[in-house]
PyMOL commands that place a pseudoatom at each C-alpha (Angstrom):
pseudoatom trace, name=CA, resn=MET, resi=1, chain=A, elem=C, hetatm=0, pos=[41.652, -86.993, -205.463]
pseudoatom trace, name=CA, resn=GLN, resi=2, chain=A, elem=C, hetatm=0, pos=[41.382, -83.543, -204.111]
pseudoatom trace, name=CA, resn=GLN, resi=3, chain=A, elem=C, hetatm=0, pos=[40.745, -82.274, -200.547]
pseudoatom trace, name=CA, resn=LEU, resi=4, chain=A, elem=C, hetatm=0, pos=[37.831, -79.988, -200.159]
pseudoatom trace, name=CA, resn=SER, resi=5, chain=A, elem=C, hetatm=0, pos=[37.285, -77.787, -197.107]
pseudoatom trace, name=CA, resn=PRO, resi=6, chain=A, elem=C, hetatm=0, pos=[33.819, -77.577, -195.534]
pseudoatom trace, name=CA, resn=VAL, resi=7, chain=A, elem=C, hetatm=0, pos=[33.581, -73.819, -196.417]
pseudoatom trace, name=CA, resn=SER, resi=8, chain=A, elem=C, hetatm=0, pos=[34.484, -74.521, -200.038]
pseudoatom trace, name=CA, resn=LEU, resi=9, chain=A, elem=C, hetatm=0, pos=[31.799, -77.252, -200.158]
pseudoatom trace, name=CA, resn=ARG, resi=10, chain=A, elem=C, hetatm=0, pos=[29.247, -74.848, -198.713]
pseudoatom trace, name=CA, resn=GLN, resi=11, chain=A, elem=C, hetatm=0, pos=[30.167, -72.302, -201.452]
pseudoatom trace, name=CA, resn=TRP, resi=12, chain=A, elem=C, hetatm=0, pos=[29.898, -74.994, -204.167]
pseudoatom trace, name=CA, resn=LEU, resi=13, chain=A, elem=C, hetatm=0, pos=[26.441, -76.069, -202.942]
pseudoatom trace, name=CA, resn=ASP, resi=14, chain=A, elem=C, hetatm=0, pos=[25.251, -72.511, -202.723]
pseudoatom trace, name=CA, resn=ASP, resi=15, chain=A, elem=C, hetatm=0, pos=[26.399, -71.598, -206.237]
pseudoatom trace, name=CA, resn=PRO, resi=16, chain=A, elem=C, hetatm=0, pos=[23.343, -71.701, -208.511]
pseudoatom trace, name=CA, resn=ASN, resi=17, chain=A, elem=C, hetatm=0, pos=[25.689, -71.791, -211.591]
pseudoatom trace, name=CA, resn=ARG, resi=18, chain=A, elem=C, hetatm=0, pos=[27.529, -74.917, -210.664]
pseudoatom trace, name=CA, resn=ARG, resi=19, chain=A, elem=C, hetatm=0, pos=[26.197, -78.515, -210.869]
pseudoatom trace, name=CA, resn=LYS, resi=20, chain=A, elem=C, hetatm=0, pos=[25.788, -80.008, -207.515]
pseudoatom trace, name=CA, resn=PRO, resi=21, chain=A, elem=C, hetatm=0, pos=[28.116, -82.913, -206.623]
pseudoatom trace, name=CA, resn=LEU, resi=22, chain=A, elem=C, hetatm=0, pos=[27.022, -86.307, -205.296]
pseudoatom trace, name=CA, resn=LEU, resi=23, chain=A, elem=C, hetatm=0, pos=[27.573, -86.171, -201.547]
pseudoatom trace, name=CA, resn=LEU, resi=24, chain=A, elem=C, hetatm=0, pos=[28.579, -89.721, -200.730]
pseudoatom trace, name=CA, resn=ASP, resi=25, chain=A, elem=C, hetatm=0, pos=[28.468, -90.391, -197.013]
pseudoatom trace, name=CA, resn=VAL, resi=26, chain=A, elem=C, hetatm=0, pos=[30.390, -93.530, -196.107]
pseudoatom trace, name=CA, resn=ARG, resi=27, chain=A, elem=C, hetatm=0, pos=[29.638, -93.665, -192.320]
pseudoatom trace, name=CA, resn=GLU, resi=28, chain=A, elem=C, hetatm=0, pos=[27.523, -96.156, -190.554]
pseudoatom trace, name=CA, resn=PRO, resi=29, chain=A, elem=C, hetatm=0, pos=[23.731, -95.896, -190.619]
pseudoatom trace, name=CA, resn=TRP, resi=30, chain=A, elem=C, hetatm=0, pos=[23.613, -94.864, -186.963]
pseudoatom trace, name=CA, resn=GLU, resi=31, chain=A, elem=C, hetatm=0, pos=[26.038, -92.064, -187.623]
pseudoatom trace, name=CA, resn=PHE, resi=32, chain=A, elem=C, hetatm=0, pos=[24.096, -90.829, -190.626]
pseudoatom trace, name=CA, resn=GLU, resi=33, chain=A, elem=C, hetatm=0, pos=[20.868, -90.839, -188.594]
pseudoatom trace, name=CA, resn=TYR, resi=34, chain=A, elem=C, hetatm=0, pos=[22.521, -88.801, -185.863]
pseudoatom trace, name=CA, resn=CYS, resi=35, chain=A, elem=C, hetatm=0, pos=[23.701, -86.079, -188.225]
pseudoatom trace, name=CA, resn=ARG, resi=36, chain=A, elem=C, hetatm=0, pos=[24.331, -85.545, -191.927]
pseudoatom trace, name=CA, resn=ILE, resi=37, chain=A, elem=C, hetatm=0, pos=[24.792, -83.006, -194.614]
pseudoatom trace, name=CA, resn=ASP, resi=38, chain=A, elem=C, hetatm=0, pos=[21.466, -82.423, -196.330]
pseudoatom trace, name=CA, resn=GLY, resi=39, chain=A, elem=C, hetatm=0, pos=[21.264, -84.147, -199.642]
pseudoatom trace, name=CA, resn=SER, resi=40, chain=A, elem=C, hetatm=0, pos=[23.868, -86.828, -198.752]
pseudoatom trace, name=CA, resn=LEU, resi=41, chain=A, elem=C, hetatm=0, pos=[23.550, -90.387, -200.063]
pseudoatom trace, name=CA, resn=LEU, resi=42, chain=A, elem=C, hetatm=0, pos=[24.448, -93.058, -197.468]
pseudoatom trace, name=CA, resn=VAL, resi=43, chain=A, elem=C, hetatm=0, pos=[26.558, -95.939, -198.697]
pseudoatom trace, name=CA, resn=PRO, resi=44, chain=A, elem=C, hetatm=0, pos=[28.541, -97.338, -195.734]
pseudoatom trace, name=CA, resn=MET, resi=45, chain=A, elem=C, hetatm=0, pos=[32.265, -97.922, -196.392]
pseudoatom trace, name=CA, resn=ARG, resi=46, chain=A, elem=C, hetatm=0, pos=[31.794, -101.631, -196.258]
pseudoatom trace, name=CA, resn=ASP, resi=47, chain=A, elem=C, hetatm=0, pos=[29.138, -101.477, -198.995]
pseudoatom trace, name=CA, resn=VAL, resi=48, chain=A, elem=C, hetatm=0, pos=[31.077, -99.252, -201.470]
pseudoatom trace, name=CA, resn=PRO, resi=49, chain=A, elem=C, hetatm=0, pos=[32.729, -102.251, -203.287]
pseudoatom trace, name=CA, resn=ALA, resi=50, chain=A, elem=C, hetatm=0, pos=[29.438, -103.771, -204.155]
pseudoatom trace, name=CA, resn=LYS, resi=51, chain=A, elem=C, hetatm=0, pos=[27.576, -100.504, -204.936]
pseudoatom trace, name=CA, resn=PHE, resi=52, chain=A, elem=C, hetatm=0, pos=[30.079, -98.130, -206.619]
pseudoatom trace, name=CA, resn=GLY, resi=53, chain=A, elem=C, hetatm=0, pos=[28.930, -99.389, -210.041]
pseudoatom trace, name=CA, resn=ASP, resi=54, chain=A, elem=C, hetatm=0, pos=[25.534, -97.680, -209.491]
pseudoatom trace, name=CA, resn=LEU, resi=55, chain=A, elem=C, hetatm=0, pos=[27.277, -94.293, -209.223]
pseudoatom trace, name=CA, resn=ASP, resi=56, chain=A, elem=C, hetatm=0, pos=[28.143, -91.903, -211.973]
pseudoatom trace, name=CA, resn=ALA, resi=57, chain=A, elem=C, hetatm=0, pos=[31.908, -92.274, -212.556]
pseudoatom trace, name=CA, resn=GLN, resi=58, chain=A, elem=C, hetatm=0, pos=[31.925, -89.096, -214.700]
pseudoatom trace, name=CA, resn=GLY, resi=59, chain=A, elem=C, hetatm=0, pos=[30.129, -86.910, -212.076]
pseudoatom trace, name=CA, resn=GLU, resi=60, chain=A, elem=C, hetatm=0, pos=[31.690, -85.073, -209.301]
pseudoatom trace, name=CA, resn=VAL, resi=61, chain=A, elem=C, hetatm=0, pos=[31.689, -86.960, -205.994]
pseudoatom trace, name=CA, resn=VAL, resi=62, chain=A, elem=C, hetatm=0, pos=[32.478, -85.550, -202.567]
pseudoatom trace, name=CA, resn=VAL, resi=63, chain=A, elem=C, hetatm=0, pos=[33.120, -88.335, -200.169]
pseudoatom trace, name=CA, resn=ILE, resi=64, chain=A, elem=C, hetatm=0, pos=[32.108, -87.720, -196.498]
pseudoatom trace, name=CA, resn=CYS, resi=65, chain=A, elem=C, hetatm=0, pos=[32.718, -89.447, -193.153]
pseudoatom trace, name=CA, resn=HIS, resi=66, chain=A, elem=C, hetatm=0, pos=[33.100, -88.343, -189.498]
pseudoatom trace, name=CA, resn=HIS, resi=67, chain=A, elem=C, hetatm=0, pos=[36.715, -86.940, -189.600]
pseudoatom trace, name=CA, resn=GLY, resi=68, chain=A, elem=C, hetatm=0, pos=[37.852, -87.493, -193.227]
pseudoatom trace, name=CA, resn=ILE, resi=69, chain=A, elem=C, hetatm=0, pos=[39.810, -90.819, -192.809]
pseudoatom trace, name=CA, resn=ARG, resi=70, chain=A, elem=C, hetatm=0, pos=[37.341, -93.346, -194.115]
pseudoatom trace, name=CA, resn=SER, resi=71, chain=A, elem=C, hetatm=0, pos=[36.237, -90.922, -196.840]
pseudoatom trace, name=CA, resn=HIS, resi=72, chain=A, elem=C, hetatm=0, pos=[39.867, -90.490, -197.965]
pseudoatom trace, name=CA, resn=GLN, resi=73, chain=A, elem=C, hetatm=0, pos=[40.174, -94.268, -198.343]
pseudoatom trace, name=CA, resn=VAL, resi=74, chain=A, elem=C, hetatm=0, pos=[36.960, -94.535, -200.300]
pseudoatom trace, name=CA, resn=ALA, resi=75, chain=A, elem=C, hetatm=0, pos=[37.961, -91.600, -202.492]
pseudoatom trace, name=CA, resn=LEU, resi=76, chain=A, elem=C, hetatm=0, pos=[41.229, -93.354, -203.378]
pseudoatom trace, name=CA, resn=PHE, resi=77, chain=A, elem=C, hetatm=0, pos=[39.183, -96.597, -204.099]
pseudoatom trace, name=CA, resn=LEU, resi=78, chain=A, elem=C, hetatm=0, pos=[36.852, -94.654, -206.454]
pseudoatom trace, name=CA, resn=GLU, resi=79, chain=A, elem=C, hetatm=0, pos=[39.723, -92.993, -208.285]
pseudoatom trace, name=CA, resn=HIS, resi=80, chain=A, elem=C, hetatm=0, pos=[41.375, -96.388, -208.772]
pseudoatom trace, name=CA, resn=TYR, resi=81, chain=A, elem=C, hetatm=0, pos=[38.146, -97.565, -210.433]
pseudoatom trace, name=CA, resn=GLY, resi=82, chain=A, elem=C, hetatm=0, pos=[38.073, -94.608, -212.805]
pseudoatom trace, name=CA, resn=PHE, resi=83, chain=A, elem=C, hetatm=0, pos=[36.032, -91.950, -211.117]
pseudoatom trace, name=CA, resn=ALA, resi=84, chain=A, elem=C, hetatm=0, pos=[37.014, -88.698, -212.797]
pseudoatom trace, name=CA, resn=ALA, resi=85, chain=A, elem=C, hetatm=0, pos=[36.347, -86.039, -210.058]
pseudoatom trace, name=CA, resn=VAL, resi=86, chain=A, elem=C, hetatm=0, pos=[36.580, -87.255, -206.502]
pseudoatom trace, name=CA, resn=TYR, resi=87, chain=A, elem=C, hetatm=0, pos=[36.892, -84.949, -203.484]
pseudoatom trace, name=CA, resn=ASN, resi=88, chain=A, elem=C, hetatm=0, pos=[37.485, -85.820, -199.821]
pseudoatom trace, name=CA, resn=LEU, resi=89, chain=A, elem=C, hetatm=0, pos=[35.746, -83.557, -197.324]
pseudoatom trace, name=CA, resn=GLN, resi=90, chain=A, elem=C, hetatm=0, pos=[38.574, -82.473, -194.961]
pseudoatom trace, name=CA, resn=GLY, resi=91, chain=A, elem=C, hetatm=0, pos=[37.667, -83.122, -191.399]
pseudoatom trace, name=CA, resn=GLY, resi=92, chain=A, elem=C, hetatm=0, pos=[34.331, -84.748, -192.339]
pseudoatom trace, name=CA, resn=VAL, resi=93, chain=A, elem=C, hetatm=0, pos=[31.037, -83.857, -190.768]
pseudoatom trace, name=CA, resn=ASP, resi=94, chain=A, elem=C, hetatm=0, pos=[32.829, -82.921, -187.645]
pseudoatom trace, name=CA, resn=ALA, resi=95, chain=A, elem=C, hetatm=0, pos=[34.588, -80.040, -189.483]
pseudoatom trace, name=CA, resn=TRP, resi=96, chain=A, elem=C, hetatm=0, pos=[31.371, -79.219, -191.296]
pseudoatom trace, name=CA, resn=ALA, resi=97, chain=A, elem=C, hetatm=0, pos=[29.597, -78.773, -187.952]
pseudoatom trace, name=CA, resn=ARG, resi=98, chain=A, elem=C, hetatm=0, pos=[32.382, -76.571, -186.556]
pseudoatom trace, name=CA, resn=GLU, resi=99, chain=A, elem=C, hetatm=0, pos=[32.997, -74.409, -189.652]
pseudoatom trace, name=CA, resn=VAL, resi=100, chain=A, elem=C, hetatm=0, pos=[29.649, -74.333, -191.591]
pseudoatom trace, name=CA, resn=ASP, resi=101, chain=A, elem=C, hetatm=0, pos=[26.709, -75.550, -189.509]
pseudoatom trace, name=CA, resn=PRO, resi=102, chain=A, elem=C, hetatm=0, pos=[27.199, -74.958, -185.734]
pseudoatom trace, name=CA, resn=GLY, resi=103, chain=A, elem=C, hetatm=0, pos=[23.650, -76.200, -185.109]
pseudoatom trace, name=CA, resn=MET, resi=104, chain=A, elem=C, hetatm=0, pos=[24.493, -79.729, -186.378]
pseudoatom trace, name=CA, resn=ARG, resi=105, chain=A, elem=C, hetatm=0, pos=[24.721, -82.378, -183.729]
pseudoatom trace, name=CA, resn=LYS, resi=106, chain=A, elem=C, hetatm=0, pos=[28.261, -83.557, -183.008]
pseudoatom trace, name=CA, resn=TYR, resi=107, chain=A, elem=C, hetatm=0, pos=[29.546, -86.860, -181.751]
for i in range(1, 107): cmd.bond("trace and resi %d" % i, "trace and resi %d" % (i + 1))
show_as sticks, trace
zoom trace
C-alpha cells in the first residue's frame, strides 16, 4: 500500500492520459453526505468485508476517510486479499479540504 498526498491525487484525477482510480470512501453515510470528493464510492468500513468482492482487484484504488486512519486499515485489508494497487489518501478528506479544495465543508 502506498500513501498518496491530496495534491498528488488531484494531479492524477486531472491527468487526461491516466486512468482514473476507484475512489473508495470508507466513512459513515452521514460523513459522506456532509462532504466528499466528487466521484467517490461510499462503502463504510464495516461493510468492506462483505462488499470488497464487488470491486476490481486489478484496478487502482484510493481509499479515503476523514483523517487517513480508517482508510489505512482498509487499504491493508484490500492488499491482504490480493488488490494489486491500493493507495491511502494521506490526511483523508480533511487534508483534501485544506490542500486542494478549500471550499469543501470540514468537520
